[in-house]
Structures are given as structure tokens and as C-alpha cells.
C-alpha positions in Angstrom: 10.7 -47.5 39.8 13.1 -48.6 42.5 12.5 -46.8 45.8 16.0 -45.2 46.0 15.6 -43.9 42.5 12.1 -42.7 43.2 13.3 -40.6 46.1 16.0 -39.1 43.9 13.7 -38.1 41.1 11.1 -36.6 43.4 13.8 -34.4 44.9 15.0 -33.6 41.3 11.5 -32.4 40.4 11.5 -30.1 43.4 14.8 -28.6 42.2 13.8 -28.5 38.5 11.6 -25.4 38.8 14.6 -23.4 40.1 16.4 -24.3 36.9 14.1 -21.9 35.0 16.0 -19.0 36.5 19.4 -20.3 35.4 20.7 -21.0 31.9 21.5 -24.0 29.7 25.0 -24.8 30.9 24.0 -24.9 34.6 20.9 -27.0 33.8 23.2 -29.4 31.9 25.6 -29.5 34.9 22.6 -30.2 37.2 21.5 -33.1 34.9 25.0 -34.6 35.0 25.0 -34.5 38.8 21.6 -36.2 38.8 22.7 -39.0 36.4 25.7 -39.7 38.6 23.7 -39.8 41.8 21.0 -42.0 40.2 23.6 -44.3 38.8 25.2 -44.7 42.2 21.8 -45.4 43.8 20.6 -48.2 41.5 23.8 -49.9 40.1 24.9 -50.6 36.6 22.1 -53.1 35.8 19.4 -50.3 35.6 19.2 -48.0 32.6 19.0 -44.8 34.7 18.7 -42.5 31.7 15.6 -44.3 30.4 14.1 -44.5 33.9 14.5 -40.8 34.6 13.1 -39.8 31.2 10.2 -42.1 31.5 9.3 -40.6 34.9 9.8 -37.0 33.9 7.8 -37.4 30.7 5.0 -39.0 32.7 4.9 -36.3 35.3 4.8 -33.6 32.7 4.3 -30.0 33.7 7.0 -27.4 33.7 9.2 -29.3 36.2 9.0 -32.6 34.3 9.6 -30.8 31.0 12.7 -28.9 32.2 14.2 -31.9 34.0 13.7 -34.2 30.9 15.1 -31.6 28.5 18.2 -31.1 30.7 18.9 -34.9 30.9 18.3 -35.4 27.2 20.8 -32.7 26.3 23.6 -35.0 27.7 22.6 -38.2 26.0 23.8 -37.4 22.5 22.2 -39.0 19.4 19.6 -37.4 17.2 16.8 -37.0 19.7 15.7 -33.4 20.2 15.5 -32.1 23.7 12.1 -30.8 22.7 10.5 -34.0 24.1 6.8 -34.7 24.5 7.0 -33.4 28.0 7.7 -29.9 26.7 4.3 -29.6 25.2 2.8 -30.1 28.6 4.6 -27.0 29.9 3.5 -24.4 27.4 -0.1 -24.0 28.2 0.0 -20.6 30.0 2.3 -17.8 31.0 2.8 -19.4 34.4 4.2 -22.6 32.8 6.2 -21.2 29.9 9.2 -23.2 29.1 12.3 -21.0 29.6 14.0 -19.7 26.4 17.3 -21.2 27.3 15.9 -24.7 26.7 16.4 -24.2 23.0 20.2 -23.7 23.7 20.6 -27.1 25.4 23.1 -29.2 23.6 24.4 -26.4 21.4 27.6 -25.5 23.3 30.7 -25.4 21.2 34.3 -25.0 22.3 35.8 -21.6 21.5 39.1 -21.9 23.3 41.2 -24.2 25.4 44.2 -23.6 27.7 46.7 -25.4 30.0 46.4 -23.5 33.2 49.2 -24.1 35.7 50.6 -22.9 39.0 52.9 -24.4 41.7 50.2 -27.1 42.3 50.3 -28.5 38.8 48.4 -28.2 35.5 44.8 -28.3 34.5 43.1 -28.5 31.1 40.5 -25.7 30.7 37.9 -25.6 28.0 35.7 -22.6 27.4 32.3 -23.1 25.7 29.6 -20.9 24.3 26.0 -21.9 23.4 23.5 -20.5 20.9 22.1 -18.2 23.6 25.7 -16.8 24.1 25.9 -18.3 27.6 29.4 -19.3 28.4 31.0 -21.7 30.9 34.3 -23.5 31.4 35.3 -27.0 32.4 38.6 -27.5 34.2 40.2 -31.0 34.5 43.2 -31.4 36.8 45.9 -33.4 35.1 47.8 -35.4 37.7 51.3 -36.6 36.6 51.7 -40.4 36.3 52.8 -42.4 34.7 50.4 -42.5 33.2 48.8 -39.0 33.5 45.3 -39.2 34.9 42.3 -37.0 35.7 41.9 -35.4 39.1 39.2 -33.0 40.0 36.8 -31.9 37.3 35.1 -28.5 37.9 32.4 -26.6 35.9 32.3 -22.9 36.4 32.2 -19.4 34.8 34.3 -18.8 31.7 36.0 -15.9 33.5 38.4 -18.4 35.1 40.6 -18.1 32.1 40.9 -14.3 32.4 41.6 -14.6 36.1 44.3 -17.2 35.5 46.1 -15.0 33.1 46.1 -11.9 35.3 49.6 -10.6 36.2 49.3 -11.1 40.0 47.4 -14.4 39.9 50.4 -16.6 40.0 48.7 -18.8 37.5 49.8 -19.1 33.8 47.3 -19.8 31.0 48.8 -21.1 27.8 46.5 -21.5 24.8 46.5 -24.9 23.1 44.7 -26.6 20.3 41.2 -27.8 21.5 41.4 -31.1 19.7 44.9 -31.9 21.0 43.9 -31.0 24.5 40.6 -33.0 24.3 42.6 -36.1 23.2 45.0 -35.6 26.2 42.1 -35.3 28.6 40.3 -38.3 27.1 43.5 -40.4 27.6 43.8 -39.1 31.2 40.2 -40.1 32.0 40.8 -43.6 30.6 43.9 -43.9 32.8 42.0 -42.9 36.0 41.7 -45.9 38.3 40.5 -44.0 41.4 38.2 -41.3 40.2 37.4 -38.2 42.2 33.8 -37.5 43.1 33.8 -34.5 40.8 34.9 -36.6 37.8 31.8 -38.8 38.3 29.5 -35.8 39.0 30.7 -33.6 36.2 31.9 -36.4 33.9 28.7 -36.7 31.9 28.9 -33.0 30.9 32.6 -33.4 30.2 32.0 -36.4 27.9 29.2 -34.5 26.1 31.5 -31.6 25.5 34.4 -33.7 24.4 32.3 -35.6 21.9 32.7 -33.0 19.3 36.4 -32.9 19.7 37.5 -36.6 19.9 36.8 -39.6 17.7 35.9 -42.1 20.4 33.3 -41.6 23.1 34.8 -40.8 26.5 33.5 -43.3 29.1 33.2 -41.7 32.5 33.7 -43.9 35.6 30.8 -44.3 38.1 30.7 -42.6 41.4 33.7 -43.9 43.4 33.6 -45.9 46.6 35.6 -44.0 49.2 38.3 -46.7 49.9 40.8 -45.3 52.4 44.2 -46.8 51.7 46.2 -48.3 54.6 49.0 -46.3 56.1 52.4 -47.6 55.1 53.8 -49.3 58.2 56.4 -47.2 60.0 60.0 -48.5 59.9 61.6 -47.5 63.2 65.1 -47.8 61.7 64.2 -45.4 58.9 62.7 -43.0 61.4 65.6 -43.2 63.7 68.1 -42.7 60.9 66.2 -39.7 59.5 65.9 -38.1 62.9 69.6 -38.6 63.5 70.6 -37.0 60.2 68.2 -34.1 60.8 69.6 -33.3 64.2 73.2 -33.6 63.0 72.5 -31.3 60.0 70.4 -28.6 61.7 71.0 -29.2 65.4 67.3 -29.7 66.1 66.8 -30.2 69.9 64.6 -33.0 71.2 63.6 -30.8 74.1 59.8 -31.0 74.9 57.7 -28.9 74.7 59.0 -26.9 71.8 59.1 -23.2 72.5 59.4 -20.7 69.6 61.9 -17.8 69.9 60.2 -14.6 71.1 60.3 -12.8 67.7 58.3 -15.6 66.1 55.6 -16.0 68.7 53.1 -13.6 67.1 53.4 -15.3 63.7 53.1 -18.7 65.5 50.0 -17.5 67.3 48.4 -16.4 64.1 49.2 -19.8 62.4 47.6 -21.7 65.3 44.6 -19.4 65.2 44.2 -20.2 61.5 44.2 -23.9 62.2 41.7 -23.6 65.0 39.3 -21.6 62.9 39.7 -24.1 60.1 38.9 -27.0 62.5 35.8 -25.1 63.8 34.2 -24.9 60.3 35.7 -28.2 58.9 37.8 -26.2 56.4 40.1 -28.5 54.2 43.0 -26.7 55.9 42.3 -28.7 59.0 42.7 -32.1 57.4 46.3 -32.2 58.4 45.4 -31.6 62.1 42.8 -34.4 61.9 45.5 -36.7 60.4 48.2 -35.9 62.9 49.5 -37.7 65.9 46.8 -37.1 68.4 44.2 -36.3 69.4 45.4 -32.7 69.1 44.0 -30.5 71.8 43.2 -27.2 70.0 43.5 -25.4 73.4 47.1 -26.7 73.6 50.0 -24.3 73.2 50.4 -22.8 69.7 53.6 -24.7 68.8 51.9 -28.1 69.4 49.0 -27.2 67.1 51.1 -25.9 64.3 53.9 -28.5 64.4 51.3 -31.3 64.6 49.7 -30.2 61.4 53.0 -29.7 59.5 54.3 -33.1 60.7 51.2 -34.9 59.5 52.1 -34.1 55.9 55.4 -35.9 56.5 54.0 -38.8 58.5 50.2 -38.9 59.0 48.8 -41.1 61.7 45.4 -41.5 59.9 44.5 -41.4 56.2 40.7 -41.1 56.5 40.7 -37.3 57.2 42.8 -36.6 54.1 41.4 -35.7 50.7 42.4 -38.0 47.7 45.2 -35.8 46.5 46.7 -35.6 50.0 46.5 -39.4 50.4 48.4 -39.9 47.1 51.0 -37.2 47.9 51.7 -38.9 51.2 52.2 -42.2 49.4 54.6 -40.6 46.9 56.9 -38.7 49.2 59.6 -40.5 51.1 61.4 -39.5 54.2 64.5 -38.7 52.2 62.5 -36.3 50.1 61.4 -34.4 53.2 64.8 -34.5 54.7 66.4 -33.0 51.6 63.7 -30.3 51.3 63.9 -29.1 54.9 67.6 -29.2 55.3 68.0 -27.3 52.0 65.4 -24.7 52.9 66.8 -24.2 56.4 70.3 -23.6 55.1 69.1 -21.1 52.5 67.0 -19.4 55.1 64.1 -16.9 54.9 63.4 -15.9 51.3 64.2 -19.3 49.9 61.9 -20.4 47.1 59.4 -23.0 48.0 58.5 -23.8 44.4 58.3 -27.6 44.0 60.9 -27.6 41.2 63.4 -25.8 43.5 62.6 -28.2 46.3 63.5 -31.1 44.1 66.8 -29.5 43.3 67.4 -29.2 47.0 66.7 -32.9 47.5 69.1 -33.9 44.6 71.8 -31.5 45.9 71.6 -32.3 49.6 74.8 -34.0 50.8 73.0 -35.8 53.6 70.6 -37.5 51.2 72.2 -40.2 49.1 69.3 -40.9 46.8 68.1 -38.6 44.0 64.8 -38.0 42.2 65.2 -39.2 38.6 64.1 -37.1 35.7 61.2 -39.5 34.9 59.7 -39.1 38.4 60.2 -35.4 38.7 56.8 -34.2 37.6 55.0 -36.7 39.9 57.2 -35.7 42.9 56.7 -32.0 42.1 53.0 -32.5 42.2 53.2 -34.4 45.5 55.3 -31.7 47.1 52.9 -29.0 46.0 50.0 -30.9 47.6 52.0 -31.7 50.8 53.1 -28.1 51.2 49.7 -26.5 50.5 49.3 -25.8 54.2 52.5 -23.7 54.3 51.1 -20.5 52.7 47.9 -20.7 54.9 49.8 -20.7 58.1 52.7 -18.4 57.3 55.4 -21.0 56.7 55.8 -19.4 53.3 54.6 -16.2 51.8 54.5 -15.2 48.2 56.3 -18.5 47.3 59.2 -17.8 49.7 60.1 -19.3 53.1 59.5 -17.2 56.1 61.4 -16.9 59.4 58.6 -19.0 61.0 59.2 -21.6 58.3 62.9 -21.7 59.0 62.2 -22.5 62.7 59.0 -24.7 62.3 59.9 -27.1 59.5 62.8 -28.8 61.3 60.7 -29.1 64.4 57.9 -30.7 62.3 60.2 -33.3 60.9 61.4 -34.1 64.4 57.8 -34.5 65.5 57.0 -36.8 62.5 59.9 -39.2 63.1 59.7 -39.4 66.9 58.9 -42.9 68.1 55.1 -43.5 68.5 55.6 -44.6 72.1 56.9 -41.2 73.0 55.0 -39.8 76.1 52.8 -36.8 75.4 54.5 -33.6 76.1 53.1 -31.1 78.6 54.3 -27.7 79.5 53.8 -24.0 79.1 52.6 -22.6 75.8 53.7 -19.8 73.6 50.5 -17.7 73.9 
């Protein structure tokens, strides 16, 4: 066995005994993760399934038996998960094979939904096995064209109940499982840059979809993290956008930016949220990491908050951003942001920040001559939802509505985004 694969299976055997305290769905999810990791380690020329099973069967014992059974459950075909390795694990009470092993490979779909919120839509399937253990698989459906698969998550079946709760802000619409499975299968085929979670959870997804679609679903291998290049800045576009912004909203180029007194408490809390996120590497901090910088977290509150907001409009580095954020940045143009922020500022606090409303603001903005065509609307709505994810976290919006802090901060963020790169760093008193 190749040395990288040998290390992986040795670690897997250490983990396998812990599976005994779980259930069949979680053991199958573990096996899918293992297959993806092993495939990445050795490349497509090695039959990782056969190598893993040969090793686990040879090792035997409870760990080998449980690991082999979990892997076999995802391979399909007529082979029983009750492999020869299982016999080696039934010799005493200490090595008794867990009862859930008999439920491996028995899961059947008992419901499916389109779950949606302001961020977009996901396909959610709920499964139950012969031991009555339940789980759900959620597949983000990213608008195209063509529609493709984003994150793929495996979790508790209660996600559907939570999604349908009145105060969740998430709608769950039942759909036919076969129709939804076909849609997901098409989305997977159309995915050219798969997320890590599609590769990790994809084997389990393919196994579950096998009973719902005619053709097998081929899951892409673990992706190579290729960071796209930033689109080169066009100084003329930046200068024009900045000029329009200042004429429309009277944004002052004065440095440093100082918030009005009534907003300083909210601004301080927003900056504190970003500082805490940076300290623990929370995804919220990705916009700070991608901003014009380096950002001094000890700087005045306005600099920290505006830098993060501006990075969604014009990042200065793509590497810190997650895949969705990178794609959203590529989709949104300066005219989109101009129409959104001018429109929201004119409507004031309480304006809706739902992506569909923001697109209406772009199309209705007198300062923006371009419009978003109907065919691109879903894709731009998705990108706006991703690009404005930060807003709720830092108090720019609340409950889907613009706040007073947002009315002040968003125009300042656009001004920051479109300032020439050669601008001298601002210094001055803070807002603390």
C-alpha cells in the first residue's frame, strides 16, 4: 500500500472504534469522507475502494470490521456489508459488532424539500433507515446558467422542522423526491469548481440518489484550491463611480471618517464583532482579511468596519475569501453596488435589504444607466445575498431592514472601495 494511503487507513482504524457509539448514517458519512481523503492522497490511478477494503479485511477485529462495513455500504452493487471481516469481530462481548451495522445501506428517502432564505435555495432530502435512524442531506443550488451544486451538508433530519418554523426566516416547500433528485444530479454534473463538502459528502449523496435517478451520479474529486485572479481595477470606472456616488449622496472625501455621535455605540459594537471574529478566525473576518490593508484592528472603529464593508465591493485579495464570496465578487459590478447603496440611502432606515428588492433599486436608480436583465436576476440575487452576508452580523441591517448605521456606513464603504490605490493611509482620532 502507498505510504500516504497507509497513514490514512491507520488513522481511520483509530477512529473506527468510536463509530460503534454512533449510528449507520454517521458511519456512512465517515466512510464518504475517508474515501474522498484517500482518493486525494493517491490519485485516480489507484482503486482506493479496493485498497481500503483489502486492508480493513486483513486487519480484522472490531475496528477493521466496522470500517470495512461502513465503506462497503457506499459502494452499491450486490455485495453485503456483512463482509468476512465481520466474523472476526464477533468473538466476545468486548468485540461485538454494533447492531446498527445491519442498517447500513438501508436508508430510504421519506421526504424532500426546497429550503430557501435570502441567501438562495437548497435541496434537502430526509432519509430513514431500517433502525429508524434519520438524517438529512442538504445541497445548495447556486444559480447559473447552468445551476450547479454548492455546499453539501449532512446533518440531523430536524433541519426541515427548523426551516419551517414561523420565526426562522427560512421557507421549506415539499417537492417530489424524484424530481428534486434529478435536479440535484444535473446540478452536480454542471459543477466545474466543486466545494470541499461536495467531494467529502458526495459519495454519500450519490449513494442516496441512486435509488431516485436512473443514471449514477459521478462525484468530482477533492478540488484543488485555485484562487482566481482579481479583476484589474479600471481607474476610470472607479473615478466615475466615486463621482456619481458623491453627487448623489454628498459623500465627503474627508479622512478619517468620523461617525455622527448617535451612531458611535453601534459602530463600536460592529467593530468589536469584527475584532472578535478575527481573533478566532471566524468566517465573518474574511472581508477584513481581503480588504485594503493591512487593517490595524486597534485602529479607530470606523476604519475597521468600513474596510470590511468595502472589501465586498472591491477586495484587494481573493485568497482569504471562501468560494461563494469569490464568485459573488466576480458577479457584482460597480454599477450594481452603486444602484443598491444609492437606493437604500434614499429610502433610509427600515428599507428592505432583501436581494430581490435591491435588484429593483438597481434597475430603478436614475444614476445607473444599465439594468439587470430578467435572465440574470437569480444569479445576481444570489451574489448580493453573499456579498451582504456581513451586514446583519455588524448591524448594517437588522431583521432584513437597513439600520441607521447602514444608512451612514454603506456610502462611506463605497467611497473607500473606489478610492485610488495610491491614496495615503489615513490617520487621526478614532470613534471609541
